[in-house]
Backbone as a chain_set.jsonl record, in Angstrom:
{"seq": "HYEAVLITNKQQMDPKTTTKSADWKAAGQVEVFKHNLREVIPTENYVYKYLTTAFVRTDDLRPFKLTMSSQEDCGATFKHFVADGSRVKVDSFVYFPDGGPRHFEYAEPGGMQFQDDLSLALRGYPFENPPKEAMILGVVPDQTFTHATPGTPTKSRITYQGKEMLEIGRASGRGRW", "coords": {"N": [[-140.604, -243.377, 147.105], [-139.887, -245.125, 144.114], [-138.602, -246.251, 140.928], [-139.233, -249.308, 139.349], [-138.591, -251.823, 137.026], [-139.531, -254.81, 135.615], [-138.604, -257.332, 133.515], [-139.046, -260.239, 131.648], [-137.743, -262.624, 129.493], [-137.231, -265.174, 126.963], [-134.22, -266.746, 125.963], [-131.345, -267.958, 124.122], [-128.313, -269.21, 125.423], [-124.771, -269.186, 125.247], [-122.944, -271.748, 126.499], [-120.177, -271.773, 126.886], [-119.193, -269.125, 126.919], [-121.046, -267.914, 128.494], [-122.717, -265.949, 127.571], [-125.223, -264.232, 125.608], [-126.297, -266.186, 122.916], [-124.736, -266.202, 119.73], [-125.606, -267.687, 117.644], [-128.539, -268.949, 117.744], [-129.537, -271.378, 116.977], [-127.528, -273.206, 117.12], [-125.983, -276.273, 118.16], [-125.956, -277.419, 121.572], [-126.523, -275.096, 122.941], [-127.871, -273.274, 125.737], [-131.099, -272.932, 126.822], [-132.68, -270.258, 128.368], [-134.662, -268.445, 130.804], [-134.499, -265.047, 130.916], [-134.391, -262.843, 133.442], [-134.877, -259.724, 134.184], [-134.393, -257.133, 136.478], [-134.725, -253.828, 136.853], [-133.891, -251.041, 138.736], [-134.399, -247.739, 139.84], [-133.477, -245.573, 142.201], [-134.082, -242.789, 143.898], [-132.326, -240.833, 146.305], [-131.481, -238.707, 149.136], [-128.774, -238.027, 148.725], [-127.769, -239.375, 146.382], [-128.666, -240.861, 143.222], [-129.5, -244.086, 143.033], [-128.809, -246.751, 140.848], [-129.752, -249.823, 139.805], [-129.235, -252.955, 138.206], [-130.311, -256.097, 138.09], [-129.931, -259.297, 136.958], [-131.227, -262.411, 136.471], [-130.568, -265.562, 135.198], [-132.284, -268.314, 134.309], [-132.568, -271.747, 133.762], [-134.737, -273.03, 131.265], [-135.675, -275.634, 131.156], [-135.595, -276.921, 133.692], [-135.683, -274.977, 135.625], [-133.422, -274.379, 137.112], [-130.655, -272.397, 138.342], [-128.608, -270.581, 136.024], [-127.014, -268.352, 135.66], [-126.178, -265.256, 137.327], [-126.237, -261.775, 137.382], [-125.321, -258.59, 138.716], [-125.363, -255.141, 138.743], [-124.475, -251.922, 139.942], [-124.807, -248.424, 139.962], [-123.831, -245.264, 141.062], [-123.382, -241.828, 141.971], [-120.944, -241.855, 143.319], [-119.607, -244.247, 142.869], [-119.256, -247.665, 141.58], [-120.576, -250.986, 141.558], [-120.18, -254.463, 140.9], [-121.408, -257.734, 140.367], [-121.048, -261.167, 139.644], [-122.187, -264.328, 138.942], [-121.794, -267.689, 138.018], [-123.376, -270.676, 137.459], [-122.674, -273.861, 136.763], [-123.735, -276.369, 137.039], [-122.056, -278.063, 138.384], [-120.147, -276.49, 139.662], [-120.015, -273.262, 141.241], [-119.071, -270.179, 140.147], [-117.748, -267.151, 141.208], [-117.396, -263.732, 140.703], [-116.588, -260.465, 141.617], [-116.749, -256.897, 142.104], [-116.5, -254.444, 144.453], [-116.9, -251.134, 145.338], [-116.691, -249.952, 147.833], [-114.933, -249.304, 151.02], [-112.917, -252.002, 152.211], [-113.799, -253.596, 150.213], [-113.334, -254.064, 146.89], [-111.784, -256.155, 144.318], [-112.969, -259.544, 143.988], [-112.781, -263.056, 143.898], [-114.072, -266.304, 143.911], [-114.837, -269.806, 144.217], [-117.163, -272.541, 144.513], [-118.456, -275.841, 145.252], [-121.414, -276.639, 143.57], [-124.323, -276.89, 145.336], [-127.01, -279.29, 145.445], [-130.339, -278.258, 144.707], [-129.94, -275.518, 144.797], [-130.647, -272.033, 144.621], [-130.819, -268.615, 143.576], [-131.707, -265.899, 145.612], [-132.563, -263.762, 144.165], [-133.68, -264.915, 141.912], [-135.909, -266.285, 142.667], [-138.593, -265.43, 142.309], [-139.085, -266.154, 139.746], [-138.115, -268.847, 139.49], [-139.682, -270.244, 141.368], [-142.054, -270.537, 140.08], [-142.323, -273.035, 139.19], [-143.215, -274.419, 141.351], [-145.328, -276.801, 142.939], [-148.229, -275.713, 143.113], [-150.925, -276.508, 142.868], [-151.031, -278.992, 144.037], [-149.667, -278.933, 146.695], [-146.725, -279.885, 148.532], [-146.724, -281.631, 151.699], [-144.617, -281.376, 153.423], [-141.971, -278.993, 154.066], [-140.133, -277.485, 151.406], [-136.701, -277.717, 150.917], [-134.191, -275.504, 150.196], [-131.001, -274.343, 149.038], [-130.251, -271.129, 149.352], [-128.811, -268.42, 147.775], [-128.133, -265.308, 149.126], [-129.885, -262.147, 148.507], [-128.47, -260.13, 146.003], [-128.631, -257.514, 145.264], [-127.25, -254.926, 146.124], [-125.025, -252.324, 147.051], [-122.811, -252.867, 148.589], [-120.483, -255.481, 149.652], [-121.819, -258.754, 149.601], [-122.991, -261.857, 151.037], [-122.008, -264.717, 149.2], [-122.561, -267.364, 149.119], [-124.766, -270.216, 149.458], [-127.507, -270.381, 151.814], [-129.237, -272.563, 153.943], [-132.654, -272.847, 153.356], [-136.167, -272.777, 154.0], [-139.021, -273.531, 152.154], [-142.365, -273.076, 152.285], [-145.79, -273.878, 151.714], [-148.334, -271.534, 151.965], [-150.944, -271.031, 151.302], [-153.619, -269.6, 149.248], [-154.188, -266.29, 148.021], [-156.206, -263.645, 147.005], [-155.508, -260.777, 145.216], [-156.277, -257.416, 144.496], [-155.236, -255.381, 141.991], [-154.56, -252.061, 141.361], [-154.615, -248.957, 139.484], [-151.547, -247.169, 139.273], [-150.836, -244.513, 141.485], [-151.492, -241.404, 140.177], [-149.944, -241.886, 137.885], [-151.134, -243.046, 135.669], [-150.704, -245.499, 134.539], [-150.806, -249.117, 134.509]], "CA": [[-141.04, -243.853, 145.808], [-138.818, -245.382, 143.167], [-139.053, -246.927, 139.714], [-138.74, -250.67, 139.138], [-139.081, -252.439, 135.796], [-139.211, -256.237, 135.586], [-138.816, -257.881, 132.171], [-138.584, -261.622, 131.514], [-137.851, -263.171, 128.147], [-136.499, -266.419, 126.725], [-133.124, -266.62, 125.007], [-130.328, -269.011, 124.09], [-127.029, -268.783, 125.971], [-123.59, -269.984, 124.907], [-122.426, -272.207, 127.791], [-118.736, -271.512, 127.006], [-118.957, -267.722, 127.259], [-122.196, -267.531, 129.328], [-123.323, -264.769, 126.977], [-126.274, -264.496, 124.635], [-125.761, -266.95, 121.8], [-124.715, -265.562, 118.417], [-126.356, -268.576, 116.749], [-129.473, -269.598, 118.661], [-129.845, -272.733, 116.499], [-126.348, -274.05, 117.285], [-126.092, -277.36, 119.144], [-125.332, -277.217, 122.865], [-126.925, -273.844, 123.583], [-128.72, -273.438, 126.908], [-132.248, -272.037, 126.785], [-132.932, -269.681, 129.687], [-135.478, -267.261, 131.012], [-133.694, -263.929, 131.407], [-135.287, -262.148, 134.37], [-134.233, -258.44, 134.467], [-135.009, -256.181, 137.394], [-134.04, -252.532, 136.842], [-134.417, -250.16, 139.777], [-133.826, -246.404, 139.943], [-133.909, -245.194, 143.547], [-133.536, -241.491, 144.303], [-132.146, -240.58, 147.74], [-131.016, -237.337, 149.382], [-127.42, -237.798, 148.226], [-127.485, -239.956, 145.078], [-129.668, -241.704, 142.586], [-128.963, -245.434, 142.886], [-129.311, -247.458, 139.67], [-129.429, -251.243, 139.9], [-129.747, -253.912, 137.232], [-130.071, -257.47, 138.534], [-130.426, -260.206, 135.92], [-131.123, -263.839, 136.784], [-130.746, -266.448, 134.053], [-132.781, -269.578, 134.851], [-132.783, -272.734, 132.694], [-136.166, -273.239, 131.02], [-136.079, -277.041, 131.288], [-135.766, -277.37, 135.08], [-135.698, -273.77, 136.456], [-132.194, -274.241, 137.905], [-129.912, -271.197, 137.957], [-127.513, -270.646, 135.061], [-126.128, -267.215, 135.897], [-126.767, -264.071, 137.938], [-125.38, -260.592, 137.364], [-125.869, -257.402, 139.363], [-124.504, -253.967, 138.675], [-125.07, -250.716, 140.514], [-124.055, -247.2, 139.699], [-124.271, -244.06, 141.742], [-122.42, -240.763, 141.688], [-119.637, -242.031, 143.963], [-118.949, -245.511, 142.577], [-119.975, -248.739, 140.902], [-120.385, -252.343, 142.069], [-120.57, -255.484, 139.937], [-121.346, -259.105, 140.889], [-121.273, -262.105, 138.549], [-122.202, -265.724, 139.387], [-122.098, -268.675, 136.976], [-123.633, -272.008, 138.024], [-122.6, -274.761, 135.607], [-124.243, -277.693, 137.392], [-121.15, -278.7, 139.325], [-119.458, -275.445, 140.427], [-120.473, -271.881, 141.142], [-117.926, -269.27, 140.057], [-118.184, -265.825, 141.633], [-116.487, -262.61, 140.519], [-117.262, -259.217, 141.972], [-115.971, -255.723, 142.476], [-117.279, -253.537, 145.304], [-116.078, -249.93, 145.47], [-116.62, -249.491, 149.218], [-113.792, -249.79, 151.795], [-112.931, -253.444, 152.478], [-114.386, -254.253, 149.037], [-112.344, -254.378, 145.87], [-112.087, -257.352, 143.519], [-113.09, -260.804, 144.736], [-113.085, -264.244, 143.092], [-114.047, -267.584, 144.611], [-115.671, -270.862, 143.64], [-117.564, -273.595, 145.431], [-119.259, -276.907, 144.65], [-122.833, -276.258, 143.526], [-125.156, -277.852, 146.062], [-128.317, -279.57, 144.864], [-131.404, -277.411, 145.227], [-129.497, -274.138, 144.983], [-131.277, -270.955, 143.86], [-130.495, -267.265, 144.012], [-132.899, -265.197, 146.097], [-132.972, -262.867, 143.088], [-134.415, -265.619, 140.843], [-137.011, -267.066, 143.231], [-139.894, -265.052, 141.745], [-139.215, -266.907, 138.498], [-137.893, -270.284, 139.699], [-140.77, -270.859, 142.133], [-143.225, -270.782, 139.226], [-142.395, -274.48, 139.056], [-143.709, -274.996, 142.604], [-146.603, -277.5, 142.701], [-149.272, -275.002, 143.857], [-152.199, -277.235, 142.847], [-150.9, -280.135, 144.93], [-148.458, -278.598, 147.446], [-146.223, -280.926, 149.438], [-147.012, -281.447, 153.126], [-143.355, -280.975, 154.061], [-141.294, -277.834, 153.48], [-139.089, -277.709, 150.409], [-135.457, -277.157, 151.418], [-133.321, -274.984, 149.143], [-129.837, -273.542, 149.401], [-130.532, -269.854, 148.705], [-127.786, -267.384, 147.821], [-128.866, -264.09, 149.489], [-130.09, -261.039, 147.573], [-127.221, -259.49, 145.609], [-128.89, -256.138, 144.853], [-126.746, -254.066, 147.187], [-123.748, -251.762, 146.631], [-121.735, -253.418, 149.42], [-120.258, -256.919, 149.519], [-122.903, -259.581, 150.135], [-122.621, -263.275, 151.039], [-122.174, -265.324, 147.887], [-122.797, -268.808, 149.245], [-126.155, -270.472, 149.853], [-127.947, -270.657, 153.177], [-130.385, -273.476, 153.95], [-133.912, -272.112, 153.476], [-137.375, -273.595, 153.93], [-140.122, -272.985, 151.37], [-143.596, -273.753, 152.689], [-147.017, -273.391, 151.11], [-149.134, -270.815, 152.953], [-152.308, -270.852, 150.82], [-153.874, -268.658, 148.166], [-154.752, -265.002, 148.382], [-156.58, -262.859, 145.838], [-155.164, -259.366, 145.357], [-156.775, -256.534, 143.445], [-154.19, -254.43, 141.646], [-155.158, -250.871, 140.746], [-153.773, -248.013, 138.747], [-150.569, -246.476, 140.106], [-151.289, -243.175, 141.837], [-151.038, -240.295, 139.375], [-149.1, -242.259, 136.769], [-151.938, -243.397, 134.504], [-150.307, -246.809, 134.01], [-151.136, -250.241, 135.388]], "C": [[-139.827, -244.082, 144.929], [-139.402, -246.131, 141.977], [-138.415, -248.305, 139.628], [-139.397, -251.208, 137.874], [-138.602, -253.881, 135.802], [-139.583, -256.769, 134.206], [-138.253, -259.297, 132.154], [-138.773, -262.047, 130.062], [-137.033, -264.452, 128.05], [-135.378, -266.134, 125.741], [-132.182, -267.805, 125.129], [-129.012, -268.437, 124.592], [-125.938, -269.737, 125.515], [-122.974, -270.445, 126.224], [-120.929, -271.951, 127.976], [-118.47, -270.084, 127.476], [-119.969, -267.196, 128.267], [-122.811, -266.213, 128.87], [-124.448, -265.203, 126.048], [-125.654, -265.143, 123.401], [-125.822, -266.151, 120.503], [-125.533, -266.369, 117.422], [-127.297, -269.406, 117.615], [-129.858, -270.996, 118.227], [-128.679, -273.697, 116.701], [-126.571, -275.101, 118.372], [-125.409, -276.953, 120.449], [-125.69, -275.916, 123.559], [-127.848, -274.149, 124.763], [-129.863, -272.433, 126.802], [-132.562, -271.575, 128.206], [-134.079, -268.68, 129.623], [-134.516, -266.208, 131.55], [-134.645, -263.013, 132.158], [-134.576, -260.869, 134.832], [-135.045, -257.621, 135.452], [-134.151, -254.916, 137.382], [-134.709, -251.64, 137.875], [-133.658, -248.83, 139.749], [-134.389, -245.812, 141.23], [-133.284, -243.854, 143.92], [-133.421, -241.406, 145.831], [-131.689, -239.131, 147.905], [-129.688, -237.052, 148.708], [-127.199, -238.232, 146.782], [-128.743, -240.581, 144.502], [-128.987, -243.058, 142.378], [-129.618, -246.087, 141.676], [-128.805, -248.894, 139.747], [-129.982, -251.984, 138.69], [-129.333, -255.294, 137.725], [-130.719, -258.384, 137.515], [-130.151, -261.635, 136.333], [-131.413, -264.621, 135.506], [-131.085, -267.828, 134.601], [-133.072, -270.522, 133.688], [-134.277, -273.009, 132.512], [-136.594, -274.675, 131.284], [-136.335, -277.476, 132.726], [-135.734, -276.221, 136.102], [-134.52, -273.677, 137.437], [-131.447, -272.986, 137.458], [-128.812, -271.508, 136.943], [-126.495, -269.546, 135.381], [-126.909, -266.11, 136.609], [-125.757, -262.94, 137.813], [-126.103, -259.462, 138.078], [-124.862, -256.289, 139.17], [-125.251, -252.804, 139.306], [-124.166, -249.547, 140.175], [-124.688, -246.073, 140.491], [-123.177, -243.033, 141.532], [-121.055, -240.97, 142.333], [-118.993, -243.386, 143.693], [-119.852, -246.513, 141.892], [-119.608, -250.079, 141.529], [-120.864, -253.31, 141.005], [-120.407, -256.85, 140.583], [-121.771, -260.053, 139.777], [-121.127, -263.534, 139.073], [-122.515, -266.596, 138.179], [-122.222, -270.033, 137.659], [-123.678, -273.001, 136.856], [-123.109, -276.172, 135.887], [-123.33, -278.442, 138.342], [-120.436, -277.673, 140.219], [-120.18, -274.121, 140.254], [-119.224, -271.008, 141.181], [-118.43, -267.86, 140.317], [-117.06, -264.82, 141.397], [-117.247, -261.353, 140.889], [-116.24, -258.114, 142.172], [-116.904, -254.803, 143.238], [-116.389, -252.337, 145.59], [-115.928, -249.427, 146.899], [-115.345, -249.982, 149.905], [-113.995, -251.265, 152.168], [-113.615, -254.211, 151.357], [-113.286, -254.65, 148.076], [-112.731, -255.626, 145.098], [-112.113, -258.604, 144.387], [-113.416, -261.913, 143.735], [-113.052, -265.454, 144.017], [-114.986, -268.539, 143.901], [-116.066, -271.816, 144.751], [-118.376, -274.638, 144.675], [-120.722, -276.498, 144.704], [-123.666, -277.296, 144.26], [-126.46, -278.107, 145.296], [-129.361, -278.656, 145.488], [-130.986, -275.971, 145.477], [-130.311, -273.2, 144.095], [-130.707, -269.648, 144.378], [-131.78, -266.629, 144.526], [-133.452, -264.315, 144.983], [-133.692, -263.575, 141.948], [-135.637, -266.373, 141.366], [-138.373, -266.709, 142.642], [-140.134, -265.731, 140.406], [-139.131, -268.413, 138.759], [-139.031, -270.955, 140.452], [-142.064, -270.991, 141.333], [-143.393, -272.28, 138.974], [-142.891, -275.176, 140.313], [-145.076, -275.641, 142.362], [-147.768, -276.891, 143.501], [-150.586, -275.769, 143.911], [-152.203, -278.437, 143.783], [-149.643, -279.926, 145.786], [-148.028, -279.727, 148.376], [-146.557, -280.599, 150.888], [-145.781, -280.935, 153.871], [-142.769, -279.763, 153.345], [-140.288, -278.287, 152.437], [-137.832, -277.019, 150.937], [-134.593, -276.759, 150.227], [-132.096, -274.344, 149.777], [-129.97, -272.228, 148.654], [-129.361, -268.892, 148.907], [-128.516, -266.066, 148.072], [-128.935, -263.062, 148.36], [-128.765, -260.341, 147.287], [-127.398, -258.021, 145.248], [-128.544, -255.191, 145.996], [-125.374, -253.581, 146.761], [-122.559, -252.306, 147.416], [-121.547, -254.906, 149.11], [-121.401, -257.669, 150.198], [-122.431, -261.033, 150.166], [-122.925, -263.9, 149.678], [-122.403, -266.817, 147.926], [-124.21, -269.043, 149.776], [-126.327, -270.742, 151.34], [-129.17, -271.552, 153.09], [-131.662, -272.694, 154.24], [-135.085, -273.061, 153.288], [-138.444, -272.856, 153.137], [-141.366, -273.776, 151.762], [-144.798, -273.085, 152.03], [-147.891, -272.765, 152.191], [-150.574, -270.582, 152.503], [-152.393, -269.823, 149.712], [-154.452, -267.377, 148.725], [-155.048, -264.249, 147.098], [-156.264, -261.401, 146.114], [-155.777, -258.59, 144.202], [-155.729, -255.463, 143.218], [-154.833, -253.26, 140.916], [-154.135, -250.02, 140.039], [-152.814, -247.33, 139.722], [-150.99, -245.029, 140.296], [-150.654, -242.121, 140.929], [-150.244, -240.634, 138.142], [-149.895, -242.604, 135.514], [-151.544, -244.706, 133.863], [-150.701, -247.891, 135.003], [-149.878, -250.825, 135.94]], "O": [[-138.855, -243.328, 144.987], [-140.546, -246.585, 142.011], [-137.207, -248.453, 139.81], [-140.604, -251.067, 137.678], [-137.413, -254.147, 135.973], [-140.734, -256.67, 133.783], [-137.126, -259.531, 132.589], [-139.84, -261.849, 129.48], [-136.246, -264.772, 128.941], [-135.559, -265.37, 124.792], [-132.217, -268.553, 126.106], [-128.635, -267.32, 124.236], [-126.155, -270.944, 125.411], [-122.518, -269.607, 127.003], [-120.453, -271.915, 129.111], [-117.617, -269.86, 128.334], [-119.762, -266.126, 128.839], [-123.356, -265.457, 129.674], [-124.603, -266.386, 125.743], [-124.616, -264.7, 122.908], [-126.827, -265.504, 120.209], [-126.089, -265.817, 116.472], [-126.904, -270.439, 118.155], [-130.445, -271.741, 119.011], [-128.834, -274.896, 116.472], [-127.253, -274.854, 119.367], [-124.409, -276.234, 120.439], [-125.206, -275.655, 124.66], [-128.528, -275.175, 124.774], [-129.629, -271.228, 126.704], [-132.692, -272.385, 129.123], [-134.421, -268.149, 128.566], [-133.803, -266.449, 132.524], [-135.588, -262.472, 131.581], [-133.766, -260.912, 135.758], [-136.25, -257.44, 135.275], [-133.007, -254.923, 137.836], [-135.932, -251.496, 137.892], [-132.431, -248.805, 139.648], [-135.59, -245.576, 141.353], [-132.093, -243.787, 144.223], [-134.311, -241.854, 146.555], [-131.529, -238.414, 146.917], [-129.485, -235.961, 148.174], [-126.516, -237.538, 146.03], [-129.736, -240.797, 145.197], [-128.013, -243.159, 141.633], [-130.832, -245.994, 141.494], [-127.601, -249.149, 139.752], [-131.071, -251.674, 138.209], [-128.146, -255.617, 137.771], [-131.912, -258.267, 137.237], [-129.001, -262.032, 136.524], [-132.4, -264.357, 134.819], [-130.265, -268.444, 135.281], [-133.748, -270.139, 132.733], [-134.999, -273.199, 133.491], [-137.757, -274.919, 131.605], [-137.203, -278.315, 132.965], [-135.755, -276.467, 137.308], [-134.603, -272.993, 138.456], [-131.592, -272.558, 136.313], [-128.173, -272.558, 136.999], [-125.286, -269.776, 135.375], [-128.134, -266.034, 136.509], [-124.572, -263.115, 138.099], [-127.331, -259.378, 138.055], [-123.665, -256.464, 139.401], [-126.475, -252.704, 139.224], [-122.942, -249.667, 140.113], [-125.91, -245.949, 140.576], [-122.136, -243.355, 140.959], [-120.091, -240.318, 141.931], [-117.923, -243.661, 144.235], [-121.033, -246.263, 141.653], [-118.478, -250.283, 141.974], [-121.828, -253.033, 140.291], [-119.413, -257.112, 141.261], [-122.731, -259.785, 139.054], [-120.072, -263.906, 139.586], [-123.409, -266.272, 137.398], [-121.305, -270.486, 138.344], [-124.613, -272.98, 136.056], [-122.932, -277.071, 135.064], [-123.773, -279.358, 139.034], [-120.154, -277.949, 141.385], [-120.864, -273.89, 139.256], [-118.425, -271.082, 142.114], [-119.417, -267.425, 139.724], [-115.925, -265.023, 141.829], [-118.411, -261.189, 140.521], [-115.051, -258.357, 142.377], [-117.965, -254.426, 142.741], [-115.252, -252.497, 146.034], [-115.104, -248.547, 147.149], [-114.732, -250.95, 149.454], [-115.12, -251.704, 152.408], [-113.975, -255.373, 151.543], [-112.419, -255.462, 148.399], [-113.86, -256.106, 145.203], [-111.389, -258.715, 145.376], [-114.233, -261.723, 142.834], [-112.123, -265.616, 144.808], [-115.819, -268.132, 143.091], [-115.407, -271.899, 145.787], [-118.915, -274.366, 143.602], [-121.217, -276.065, 145.744], [-123.711, -278.457, 143.853], [-126.948, -277.23, 144.584], [-129.272, -278.321, 146.669], [-131.608, -275.276, 146.28], [-130.627, -273.534, 142.953], [-130.177, -269.586, 145.487], [-132.838, -266.81, 143.925], [-134.665, -264.14, 144.868], [-134.266, -262.906, 141.088], [-136.33, -267.032, 140.591], [-139.223, -267.585, 142.487], [-141.281, -265.866, 139.98], [-139.986, -269.17, 138.298], [-139.322, -272.125, 140.203], [-143.06, -271.5, 141.847], [-144.47, -272.736, 138.592], [-142.98, -276.404, 140.342], [-145.9, -275.073, 141.645], [-148.237, -277.498, 144.463], [-151.297, -275.688, 144.913], [-153.257, -278.851, 144.264], [-148.662, -280.653, 145.629], [-148.864, -280.435, 148.937], [-146.661, -279.43, 151.26], [-145.89, -280.162, 154.823], [-143.037, -279.536, 152.165], [-139.668, -279.342, 152.57], [-137.89, -275.863, 151.357], [-134.301, -277.581, 149.358], [-132.147, -273.864, 150.91], [-129.818, -272.205, 147.433], [-128.968, -268.588, 150.034], [-129.427, -265.723, 147.319], [-128.161, -263.101, 147.403], [-128.024, -260.0, 148.208], [-126.414, -257.343, 144.953], [-129.414, -254.721, 146.728], [-124.618, -254.346, 146.163], [-121.421, -252.216, 146.957], [-122.35, -255.509, 148.398], [-121.886, -257.254, 151.251], [-121.549, -261.402, 149.39], [-123.971, -263.64, 149.084], [-122.438, -267.47, 146.883], [-124.78, -268.189, 150.453], [-125.434, -271.25, 152.018], [-130.046, -271.328, 152.255], [-131.749, -271.972, 155.234], [-135.01, -274.021, 152.521], [-138.738, -271.693, 153.414], [-141.417, -274.994, 151.592], [-144.81, -271.873, 151.819], [-148.159, -273.392, 153.216], [-151.355, -269.991, 153.249], [-151.389, -269.249, 149.29], [-155.116, -267.373, 149.762], [-154.215, -264.222, 146.193], [-156.698, -260.846, 147.124], [-155.79, -259.06, 143.064], [-155.375, -254.724, 144.136], [-155.572, -253.46, 139.952], [-152.945, -250.333, 140.008], [-153.193, -246.96, 140.833], [-151.455, -244.39, 139.352], [-149.434, -241.961, 140.911], [-149.889, -239.723, 137.394], [-149.379, -242.467, 134.405], [-151.994, -245.011, 132.759], [-150.903, -247.62, 136.187], [-149.928, -251.787, 136.707]]}, "num_chains": 1, "name": "protein.A"}
């Protein structure tokens, strides 16, 4: 068992600093959905704490930025991706052996998404009239991990599998939905 909190809100981002805008009315700001996933995972040795935040443009659901940080009693990891429409810039620090600081860039391929933003970005999928053919995306793998992870996209197929109705009940013993 572990705790996960998912919060999504809309905000304006300064494209120069890729931070929350100080003046949300200023020209040139980028409106994004900020999709936060906080996880606290107790284990025998440590309590792992992750915060993964995907910033997705509200106008076309393309990625703007992704950050991931983890903390545990023996170290911290940080990963930062910025997708500006033409390039993806990656900076990270992994505390494990063969980790350390890393920086690289690559040309942003069309149809790129982060696996960590798919639960938000795929809300734009045409569920009412799904395409007959698979949608092909370049997906950057899940970054929520204390070790180094691949930072470049892998060709992935998104296919419509149909609808399913789920009944969600009260969490066992917690008294919350």
